[in-house]
C-alpha positions in Angstrom: 115.1 149.3 -21.7 117.9 148.1 -19.5 119.4 144.5 -19.7 121.4 142.5 -17.2 122.8 139.0 -17.3 122.8 136.6 -14.5 124.7 133.3 -14.5 122.8 131.4 -11.7 119.9 131.4 -9.3 121.9 133.4 -6.7 122.7 136.2 -9.1 119.0 136.4 -10.1 118.1 136.7 -6.5 120.7 139.4 -5.9 119.2 141.3 -8.8 115.8 140.9 -7.0 117.4 142.5 -3.9 118.4 145.5 -6.0 114.8 145.9 -7.2 113.4 145.4 -3.7 115.4 148.5 -2.5 113.0 150.6 -4.6 109.8 148.8 -3.3 107.0 150.8 -1.8 103.3 150.4 -1.5 101.5 150.7 -4.9 104.4 149.4 -6.9 103.4 146.8 -9.6 106.0 144.6 -11.2 105.1 142.3 -14.1 107.3 139.2 -14.5 107.4 137.9 -18.0 109.0 134.8 -19.4 108.6 131.2 -20.3 108.1 128.4 -17.7 111.3 128.0 -15.7 112.7 131.4 -16.8 113.3 132.7 -13.3 110.1 134.6 -12.3 109.5 132.7 -9.0 113.3 132.7 -8.3 113.2 136.5 -8.6 110.1 136.7 -6.3 111.8 134.6 -3.7 114.8 136.9 -3.5 112.6 140.0 -3.7 110.4 138.8 -0.8 113.4 137.8 1.4 115.0 141.2 0.9 111.8 142.8 2.3 111.8 140.5 5.4 109.5 137.7 4.3 110.5 134.6 6.3 107.8 132.2 5.1 108.3 129.9 2.0 107.7 131.8 -1.2 106.4 129.6 -4.0 104.5 130.1 -7.2 100.8 130.5 -6.6 99.8 128.6 -9.7 96.8 126.9 -8.2 95.8 129.7 -5.8 96.3 132.5 -8.4 97.6 134.8 -5.6 99.7 134.4 -2.5 100.1 137.1 0.1 103.3 137.6 2.1 103.9 139.9 5.0 106.9 142.1 4.5 108.4 144.4 7.1 106.3 147.4 6.1 103.6 146.3 3.7 102.1 143.2 2.1 103.4 141.5 -1.1 100.8 140.2 -3.5 102.2 137.5 -5.7 100.0 136.6 -8.6 100.5 133.7 -11.1 97.9 134.5 -13.8 98.7 131.5 -16.0 95.4 129.7 -15.1 93.5 132.9 -16.1 94.3 132.4 -19.8 90.8 131.2 -20.6 88.7 133.2 -18.1 90.7 136.5 -17.6 91.0 138.4 -14.4 87.9 140.5 -14.6 85.3 140.1 -11.9 87.7 138.1 -9.7 88.3 140.8 -7.1 92.0 141.1 -8.0 91.7 144.9 -8.5 91.5 145.1 -4.7 95.2 144.1 -4.6 96.9 145.4 -7.7 98.6 148.7 -7.1 97.1 149.3 -3.6 98.6 149.1 -0.1 101.3 146.6 -1.0 103.7 145.6 -3.8 102.2 143.5 -6.5 104.2 141.0 -8.5 102.4 139.4 -11.5 103.6 136.3 -13.3 102.0 135.9 -16.7 100.7 139.5 -16.7 99.2 139.2 -20.2 96.3 137.3 -18.6 95.6 140.3 -16.3 96.2 143.1 -18.8 92.9 144.8 -18.0 94.1 145.3 -14.4 97.7 146.6 -15.2 98.3 150.2 -14.2 99.9 152.7 -16.5 102.8 153.0 -14.0 104.7 149.8 -13.5 108.0 148.0 -13.9 108.1 145.3 -16.5 110.7 142.6 -16.1 111.3 139.9 -18.7 113.4 136.8 -18.1 115.0 135.0 -21.1 116.9 131.7 -20.7 120.4 131.8 -22.0 122.4 129.1 -23.8 123.7 127.7 -20.5 121.1 126.2 -18.2 121.2 128.8 -15.5 122.1 131.9 -17.5 119.4 134.5 -17.8 119.0 137.8 -19.7 116.8 140.1 -17.7 115.2 143.1 -19.4 113.9 145.9 -17.2 111.5 148.5 -18.5 109.8 151.3 -16.5 106.4 152.2 -17.8 104.8 155.6 -17.2 106.1 157.4 -14.0 108.5 154.5 -13.4 110.4 155.1 -16.6 113.4 156.5 -14.7 113.5 153.6 -12.3 115.0 151.2 -14.8 118.2 153.2 -15.0 118.5 153.2 -11.2 118.3 149.5 -10.8 
């Protein structure tokens, strides 16, 4: 597992740009961390790096937002509201790991849909308000990716 530290929102988004350089259709990235830990901030930087010009926000009430990147769609899930019901029989399997890149906030509520090959990113707030420790772990075939980021 690789760890990096960021000191502000801009550094978190620059890290997202580094990850976006490895994006290709089928990639699934789980975004773990408490409320306000930096998951949506990361997604904003990631999407911008891939050419998304529309406003990127957390899909808390929609569960999923889709953005059009230069070469493929980005499916951004916020599974927080699925805590009680789960993700089964919702049709989300039509998006996860398919023709676009999938980013999932609160992935523990979609665990039945998570592929064996994915990138897990965990955001931990530091002692200072904007500091973040970010842990990157490649799962399955993406194990080597964590070292490249």
